[in-house]
N, C-alpha and C positions, 0 to 999 in steps of 0.2 A: 242806289237801290238798298232799301232797308228791309231785310228779311229776318223773320224770327218765328219761333214756334212756342208751344206752351212752356217747354223747359230750356230752350236754347235761343241764344242770340247768334245771328249769322251775318256779321258785318263783312264787307269786302276784306279779303286777306291783304295786309299791308305790312310794310317793313317793321312797324312796332310789334307785330306778332311773331317775327322770325325767331327770336330767342326761345320763346315758349314752344313753337312748333319744332325747333331743333331738339328739344327735350323729348317730344313725342317720337321723332325720327331716330333718336339715339337707341331706342329699344329695337334690337335686331329682329325680333318677331314681327314688329310693326313694319319695319323698313325693308324686309327681305324681298317683297314683291313690288316695291315702288322706287327702287334706286339704290337701296342698301348703303354702302360706304360713301357714295357720292353725296349723301344728305347729312353730312356733318354740319357744324354751325355755319361754315362758309357756304357750303353747297345749299343749305336750306335758305340762307339769306339771298343767294343768287336766284333760287327757285321762286321765292316770294316776290322778288323784283320782277321776274318774268310774268308771274300771275298778276301783278299790279298793271303791267303793260297790257295784258289781255283785257282787264277791266276797262282801261282807257280806250282801247281800240274797239272792243265789241259791246261794251255796256253790260257785260256779265263776266263771271269768272269764278274763282274759288273763294269761298267764304271761310273765315275763321269759325270754328264751332266752339262756342263759349257757353258754359253752364250758367244759367241765370242765377242760381242760388249761391254758387261759390265765386263766380266771375272768372273761373279758370278756363284757359284755352285747352281744349281736350282733343283737337284735331282740325281737319279741314274737310269741306265738302262743297261741291259746286260744278260748274260747267267749264269745259276746256276744249277749244277747237283743235282738231287734228288736221292741219292743212294738207298734209301728204295724202290723207284719205278723204278729204272733203266732208268731214263728219264733226259733230260736237259730242263730246263725252261727258257723262255724269260720273264724277269720281269722288271717292271718299276715303279718308284715312282717320282712324281714331286711336287714341292712346289705349293700350291694352287694359289698363285698370278701369276703363269705362265701357269696354266692349261688353255686350250682353244686356245693356240697359235700354236698348231701343233707340239710342241717340242717332245712329247711322240711318235707321229707317225714318226717324222724325226729320232729320236734316235733309235727307234725299227726297222725301215727300214734298217738302217745301220747294225744293229746286225743281222737281217734276212739275208741280203746279205752276211755278213761275215760267219754266221753259215752254210748256204747252199752252199756258194761258196768256200771261203777260207778254212773253217774247214771241209767241205764235210759231214756235218750232214744230215741225211735223214728225221729227224722229230724233232720238238720242241713242247713243251707244254707251256701253260700259266695257272698257278694255281691261280684261282680267287675266292674270297668269293662270294657266290650267290647273296648277297645284293649289291655288288659293281658294280652298273650299268655302270658308266663311263668306268671302266676298261674292263668290258665285251663288251661294245660297241667298244672300241678301238681294242680289240682282234678280233672282227668280221671284222672290217675295214681292219685289217692286214691279213685276210684270215684264221683265226683260227675258228674251229667249236667245239662245246661241244662234248667231247669224252666220259666222264664218270663223275659221282659224286664220291667223295672220302672223306677221312678224313686225314688231315695231321698228321705226327707223334706227333704233339703237341695237337691233338684232335680237330682241327678246321675243320668244314665242308667246302668243296670247290667243285667247278666245274673245272674239268681238261679239258681245251681246247687243241686241237692239230692242228698243221699245218705240212703237209708233204712238202718235197722239191719238187719243180717242176723241173722235169728232161726233157731234150729235147726228143721229140718223135723220132721214127725211120725215 
């Protein structure tokens, strides 16, 4: 699946992206809500392999977020299934130096259109730590609302936001 936007290329996240993504994860402010110390170079490489397996199994997954102009990987965005909850999550992580440029909104909008249009999904979630104000604000701008509080399988408290597909009326 080839996804892109005006400013971004969104290829499937693959092992060739692991080193650049590890640099993004190395920023404590970026990583504190997504796994922290577990996402060193080795942990990031393992995570990227798991994301590649999701692509192979489901036909969707996490994309690398690459700036068209510079060619730099600046994060990841895409869909991820939560088998324990029977849900598919829209997730996003961006390098701090590019936050505030609208890249997360741009990448997430491409994925929303793909999820509800091409893939025909009826509902997505966004699993966000309660203290992660910027991600909660982005989820709200994207049309997500808080659906429930929960605890991840790793024991992390989260707010599960949801967005339903907008279907044409009669």
